C-alpha positions, 0 to 999 in steps of 0.5 A: 237811265239816260235822258232823251229830252229835256223840257225847260220852262215850257209855257203854252197859251192861246189867245183864249186861254193859258194852258200852263206856264213854266213846265220843266221835265226830263224824258228818259230812256224806257219812260212810259208817260201819259199826258192827261187832262180835260179837253182843250187843256193843251195835251195835243199841243204839248206832244206836238211840241215834243215831236219837234224838239230834238232831231237827234232822237229817233222819233215816231209821231202819230197825231190824232187826226191823220190826213194821209191814206185818203181812202182809208177808214180812221181805224185803218189810217192809224193802223197803217201809220202805226206799222210804218212808225214801228217799222222805223224802230223809234227810240221815242214813240209819241201817240195822240189819242190812238184809240179814237177810231179803233174797234174792240179788236184793234184796241186789244191789238194796240195794247199788246203792241204798246205793252211789248214796245221796248222804247220810250212812249209818250201818249195823250189818252183817255183810254183807261186800259192804256193808262192802267197797263202801258204807262208808269208816269202821268203828266196831268195838265190842269188849272194852269200847271202840269203835275208829275206823278210817278206810279199807277193811274189808279193810285193817282186817282185815289190820291186825288179822291182822298185829298178831295174828301179831306178838303171837302170835310175840312170845308164842312167843319169850317161852315159849322164853325162859321155858323157857331161863330156867327151865333156867338157874335150875334149874342155878343152884340145883343149883350153889348146893346143891353149893357150900353142901354143899362149904362145910359140909365146910370148917367150922371150930370149928363156924362156917361162912362163905360162900365167894366161890363161894357168894355168886356162886351165890346172886347168879346164882340171884337173877338168873335168878329175876328174869329169869324173873319179868320174862319171865312178866310181859311174856308175860302182858301180850302175852296180854292184848293178844292177847285184845283182838283178836277176829278173825272166827272160824268157830264149829264146832257142838257140838250135835246135832239128833235126833228119837227117834220118827221113823217111816219114811215120809211126815212131812208132806203137802199135797194140792191145797192153797192157802194165803193171807191174807183172800180172797187165795190166794198159793199154789195147787195145792200137792201135796208130801210130805216123807219121814223123814230128808229135808232140804228147803230152801224157796227163792224171792224175797222175797214169794213166799210161803215163810213163808206156806207154813210158817205153813200147815203150822203151822196159823197162824190168820192164814192161810187154806187149803184142801185136805188138809194132813197135818202133825205136831202143833205140839209135835212141830215145832221152829220158828226163825222170823224174829222169834223169837216162840217166846221169851218176852221176859221170860224168861231163857235158863235159864228157856226151856230149863228149861221145854223140858227140865224133866228136866235138872239145872242143870248140864245146862242150863248145859252145853247153853247153853254149846254155844250160847255162853251161858256167863256167869251174866249171859248166861243170866239176862238177859231175852230182850228185852235180847238182841241179834238174834244172841243170840236166834237162838242161843237159838231154836236152843238151844230146838229142840235141847233139845226135839229128844230128845223130838220126832219132827219138825223144821221151820224158817222159812228166809225 
């Protein structure tokens, strides 16, 4: 297969982090590549750089956040962009987190399209179905480098897990050897002390010559000390290798969403309502109410109007509505929208939480952000516009949680 693009010694870094250095690779015709890695590792930046590399290759690039088609839902925006991209018959298709806003039906449709697409594919994704069915090459960004694996995703995960188990076993074995060597060293030091005491008793004319036993004890002590140092060094080397293997983990939440002023009864209600855009109503005859302590999921296919209803509740000027809408003041609603519009792009995580919770000390803000995996000075000081989609989602949730002690209601946009 002929090569479409060559990447040579490509490095990616930001003021607050180094993503990777000196990455070189080729993209050949028919390749199906997935770029994987943790949030903020540089996946979106890498695929965007690829999209800008060679004007001689017919390329279609769909970013994670689509700003066109303003009145469409997130899923509709992607489907529209995908239709335009496929209509151009590109040799190279670049997709950044394509399933982010798709419902189950549209995810299945995307999977079928990707499996039948005959060109070259590079996709940033966490979606296991895409990883298992649509790609055969993985670029894993982790620990400052990009590892290339040719094969199935599950095989790569098994390889990482096997290596992790082997290293863990070796570390555990060395810990036992370290403890054994430490006990032996203590015994040799005890023997040396006893031998020295015995030799001192045999001093003649105020002179003491080390006995053969003394010399042996000292030699044994030095030997055990050297052995202990060697074991400790090897153990640290193995622990370093372990730290470089980042297996997928389930993050256990360490935060609470609270609302101190919630009263019993109805929190929000709509009676004979309608909502839409321009002269068109998407929802009609809306009659619903939400009571305190209820947990409500708004479900439906892409384009069915879920986000439009949320915008109506938020009194968004972009929508039109009729009927009786009774909802809390905007400052009493926590919002996690699809595009993280509550985050000022030029402000840092520290500044955003400081504005929401001005009564908190610097240490309290750091602790709160740490619960959402913002733990380094560089991470909390970086501007939102330089954060990845996953990092913005975590920061949006941190923003909601930091204000929930002062708010009476909580709403989210789950498009």
